[in-house]
N, C-alpha and C positions, 0 to 999 in steps of 0.2 A: 504494500500500500504506500502511496506517495508520502503520507504523513509520517511514515516510519523512517524515511531516509535520513533525516538530520541526526538520528540517534547514533552516537559512536558506541563502540564496545564498552568503553569506560563508563559512559552514561548508562548503558544497560545494566552493568554490574552495580552501579549506584542504585538503580531502581530495585534490583533484586535485594540489595542490602536493606532496603526499606520495605521489604515484603510486597513489592509491586509485581504482580504476576505478569503484567504486560512486558516487563523487562525480560522475564524468562521466556515468554512466548516468542518475542522478537529474536532473542538470542538463539532459540531453538530453530526458528525458520532460517536464520542466517548461517548457522554452522552445521546443521544436520547432514547435508550432502558431504561436506569435507570430513566430518567425524565418521560417517559411515564408510567412506573410502579408507580412512586410516585404520579403523578397527577391523574392517573386512580383510585388509592385507595381513593382519595377524591371526584372525580367528577362522577365516574361510568358512563361515557358517552363518547364514542369514538370521536364524533364530537367536543365536548367541549375540550377533551384532545388534539386533533390535533390543534385546534385554540390556546389553551393555550401554547403549545410548540412553535408555531410561535411567539407569543407575548414574551415569555421568551427569545428566541434567538435574537429577535429585541432589547429587553431591554439590553441584554448582549452587543450587538454591540454598542448601543448608550451610555451605561454607564460603559463600561469596565474600564474607567479611575477611577471610584469610588471604584474599588476593592482595599482593603488594605491588603497586604500580612501579616502585623503584626497581623491581626485579625483572621487568619486562612488560610487553603488551599483553592484553587479555587473550588474544588469539594464541600466543605461545603458551600461556598458562593452561588454557582449555585443551590445546592439542597434546601437551605433555601429560595432563591428567588422563585424557582418553587413551593414549598409548600405554601408560602405566597400568590402567585398569584392564585394558585388553590383554596385556602380558600376564597380569594376575589371573584373569579368567582362564587363559590358555593353560597356565600352570596347574590351576585347580582341576581342569578337565583332564589333563594328563595324569594328575595324581589319582583321580577316580579310576582311570584305566589301570594304573599300576596296582592300586588297592584291589581292584577286581581280579587281576592276575594272581595276586598273592592269595586271595580268598579261594580261588579255584584250585590253586596248587595245594593249599593246606587241606581242603576238604576232599579233593580227588585222591590225595595220598592216603586217605582212610578207607578207601574201597574203590571198586570198579564203578566210577561214576559215568563212564562214557561207553557203556556197552553197546548202545543202540544209535549213537550219533557220532559223526566224524568229530574228532577232538578239536580241531581248529575252529570249525563252525560253531560248536557248542561253547567254546571259550569266548568267542566274539559275542555271541548272543547273550551269554550269562553276564559278561561285562556290561552290556547295555542295561540289563535288568538291575545289576548292582549299582550302576550310576544313578538310576532312577530311585532305588531304595535309599541311597545315601542322600540324595537331593531332598527327600521329603522329611528327613530327620530334623529336629531342632538343631540350630547351629552349634550349641554347646555339645550335644551328643555326636554330631557329625565331626566336629573338630577333634574330639577325644578319640574317636575311632580312627581317624586319619593318622593321628600321632602314633597310635598303637600298631596299625597294620600297614601304614605307608612308611612311616619313619622308624617302625619297629622299636618303639620305646616301651619300656616296662611301665607298669602302673605307677611305681614310685618315681620313675624318671618323668612321667607326665605330670605328676603332682609337683615335683620340684621345678619343672620347666614352666608351668602355668601359674604356680602359686595357689593351686586349688587343693583342698584337703584330699588325702588319699581315699577316704570313704566316698567323697563326692565323685572322684574319678571312677571308682569301681561301680557306683550306681549309674553313672552316665553310660559306661560301657555296657553294663547289663541291660539297661533300658533300650539303648540304641541297637544292640545286637538282637534283642527280642523283637523290636519293631521291624528290623531288616528280615528276620526269619519269617515274620508274619507276611511281610510284603512279598517275599519270594515263594510263599506257599502256592502250590499249583504249577510250579515249574519243575516237577519231579522228572520230566523227560530229559531235562538238562542236568539236573543235579539230584542224584538218587536220595541223598539225605536231606531232610528239611531242618536239620540241626543248625543253630546259629554258628557264627564264627567261633573257633576255639578261643577261650579267654587268653588275653595277652599275659606276659610274664608279670608277676608281682614284683 
């Protein structure tokens, strides 16, 4: 719209800092094509890109006051924020896959889990289900499971690393693994056992 043209990026951030949603709307219209291109080059997944852009603009809305004009122009701040969040999301996605690999290896080692399906196909499909199961967990439980099964930390190491009491760590693992087992119920053709992940080391 013609009346939007006089607004500089700096002015839009000032509007956002005063909770003026028009500032966010105009910034969104101005930068979405560029940020979509930047995040797409990292993620290569349209759904992930869309989710990421929503997260970025929410973060801009919540933390616009943290922008320091002395450190550069708004576009540089926004582009850097987007690239960092895209890399973070890519790393989380890869972590889910690695956690899924470890899950399958541990459980398949307890019996013949792949009698009726090709191993590589089954592993790929189970990884997808595991990613979905992890994604629906509360963040606290998901993070604890990732530390236990992706970073292979013991319960005591997780407690020391996060500053969370050991009892809370155990509870989060138990609840999270139980929810994952319930989520995966019905996929016995891929995984013969419906037992949850083996408990991590204490």
